[in-house]
Backbone bond lengths (Angstrom), bond angles and torsions (degrees), N, CA, C in turn:
res aa  C-N    CA-C-N  psi(-1)  N-CA   C-N-CA  omega(-1)  CA-C   N-CA-C  phi
1 X - - - 1.496 - - 1.528 110.87 -
2 X 1.349 118.90 -42.52 1.414 119.26 178.97 1.488 117.98 -59.86
3 X 1.381 111.82 -32.48 1.498 120.51 179.30 1.628 106.34 -67.09
4 X 1.282 117.31 -43.48 1.389 117.52 -178.37 1.534 113.33 -68.34
5 X 1.307 120.98 -36.28 1.395 125.29 174.67 1.493 112.70 -63.97
6 X 1.263 121.09 -43.94 1.460 125.10 -177.70 1.599 105.85 -69.90
7 X 1.291 117.15 -33.98 1.581 116.47 177.30 1.479 109.80 -65.33
8 X 1.356 113.37 -41.71 1.471 116.96 -177.36 1.557 112.32 -64.90
9 X 1.391 115.74 -44.77 1.405 121.09 179.57 1.629 108.42 -62.53
10 X 1.361 116.34 -41.21 1.404 114.56 -179.47 1.578 115.81 -67.97
11 X 1.284 115.40 -32.07 1.416 122.52 176.28 1.522 112.49 -68.08
12 X 1.334 113.52 -34.80 1.513 118.06 179.32 1.549 109.87 -73.56
13 X 1.327 115.42 -32.35 1.461 118.08 -177.35 1.492 115.32 -81.92
14 X 1.299 116.48 -21.17 1.462 121.36 178.57 1.559 111.59 -96.33
15 X 1.306 119.24 122.70 1.413 122.94 176.41 1.605 108.82 -62.26
16 X 1.353 114.70 147.18 1.396 117.07 179.93 1.590 104.89 -83.04
17 X 1.278 113.53 140.61 1.557 116.47 -176.56 1.537 111.88 -66.33
18 X 1.272 117.14 -32.36 1.454 121.98 -176.87 1.541 112.57 -72.81
19 X 1.309 118.26 -14.90 1.424 122.37 -176.72 1.504 112.93 -109.75
20 X 1.359 115.76 19.47 1.468 120.62 -175.24 1.601 112.22 -78.67
21 X 1.279 116.90 -27.47 1.427 120.03 -173.60 1.502 113.24 -162.15
22 X 1.358 114.06 175.33 1.549 116.93 178.78 1.480 108.25 -79.48
23 X 1.331 113.34 150.97 1.484 117.30 169.67 1.417 113.41 -87.44
24 X 1.323 117.27 173.61 1.524 123.16 -177.60 1.624 106.38 -58.16
25 X 1.270 120.72 -44.43 1.440 123.78 -178.78 1.539 109.17 -56.14
26 X 1.283 114.57 -46.29 1.461 119.85 -177.77 1.508 111.51 -63.69
27 X 1.365 117.14 -44.85 1.438 118.70 173.28 1.496 113.36 -57.36
28 X 1.341 115.41 -45.85 1.533 119.13 -179.45 1.516 110.30 -57.93
29 X 1.300 118.33 -49.17 1.456 124.08 177.76 1.504 112.67 -60.60
30 X 1.327 117.76 -41.62 1.429 118.83 176.68 1.531 112.32 -69.31
31 X 1.278 119.16 -35.94 1.446 122.92 177.84 1.523 108.16 -64.80
32 X 1.321 119.13 -48.80 1.473 122.29 179.42 1.599 111.01 -58.18
33 X 1.285 112.42 -45.10 1.493 115.72 -179.98 1.527 112.32 -64.29
34 X 1.347 118.28 -37.28 1.444 121.42 177.36 1.504 110.45 -65.77
35 X 1.370 113.43 -42.85 1.463 115.05 179.67 1.513 114.86 -64.84
36 X 1.407 115.85 -36.50 1.473 119.07 174.32 1.453 110.33 -64.11
37 X 1.205 117.52 -47.30 1.589 120.03 -178.14 1.530 109.14 -60.94
38 X 1.373 120.11 -42.83 1.394 121.56 173.58 1.564 112.85 -60.93
39 X 1.320 118.89 -41.36 1.432 121.01 179.35 1.622 108.46 -64.08
40 X 1.186 114.67 -38.30 1.532 121.45 -179.42 1.558 107.76 -67.67
41 X 1.283 118.82 -47.74 1.473 119.61 177.19 1.541 110.42 -60.76
42 X 1.302 117.39 -43.02 1.484 121.07 -179.13 1.469 108.93 -62.44
43 X 1.355 123.66 -41.59 1.447 123.63 175.41 1.475 114.64 -61.53
44 X 1.408 115.41 -43.35 1.393 120.59 177.38 1.530 114.83 -62.27
45 X 1.412 112.63 -48.57 1.442 120.98 -178.62 1.611 112.29 -58.16
46 X 1.311 114.78 -37.94 1.402 123.64 -174.48 1.491 112.27 -89.54
47 X 1.316 118.69 0.82 1.540 119.86 -177.66 1.577 105.49 -71.84
48 X 1.298 110.39 161.83 1.464 120.16 179.53 1.467 110.09 -67.50
49 X 1.228 120.15 -42.81 1.550 123.76 179.04 1.476 111.67 -53.30
50 X 1.432 111.11 -57.46 1.433 117.67 -176.95 1.567 111.14 -62.07
51 X 1.300 114.82 -43.08 1.493 119.66 -179.14 1.446 110.84 -63.22
52 X 1.351 121.71 -38.69 1.498 122.23 174.52 1.485 113.82 -68.71
53 X 1.309 117.00 -36.34 1.488 124.72 178.58 1.537 107.36 -64.38
54 X 1.268 118.94 -45.69 1.455 123.59 -177.73 1.595 108.68 -68.36
55 X 1.263 118.58 -42.91 1.424 122.88 -179.63 1.568 106.59 -62.06
56 X 1.228 115.49 -47.33 1.520 121.73 -175.15 1.632 105.48 -65.08
57 X 1.225 118.08 -35.62 1.505 121.68 179.84 1.478 107.56 -68.19
58 X 1.289 117.63 -49.93 1.526 121.30 179.10 1.554 112.48 -59.12
59 X 1.303 113.42 -46.93 1.518 117.48 176.89 1.599 109.82 -61.65
60 X 1.133 123.68 -38.21 1.488 127.98 177.19 1.595 108.45 -64.10
61 X 1.283 112.49 -44.07 1.385 116.41 -179.90 1.588 119.97 -67.40
62 X 1.357 107.89 -31.25 1.455 116.69 177.24 1.546 117.92 -83.59
63 X 1.316 112.70 -14.36 1.500 117.87 -179.27 1.600 107.61 -84.32
64 X 1.322 112.82 120.44 1.475 114.58 177.32 1.501 113.76 -71.63
65 X 1.303 119.70 138.28 1.513 123.24 179.03 1.513 109.80 -63.20
66 X 1.324 118.67 140.84 1.390 123.19 -179.12 1.535 114.45 -101.65
């Protein structure tokens, strides 16, 4: 019983080598997902609605209250 307990404690204390980092496939999927997210944000930020809203916000901020 002592031998099984010490083996369990050792295995919990040592990280598994296969779980130390991401693989090439995980990097590729993460890179593709980040690029798609950036493309979506670019389309939204450059849309006419957002552009008009930002322009209106800046104009309101620059006009001094009377």
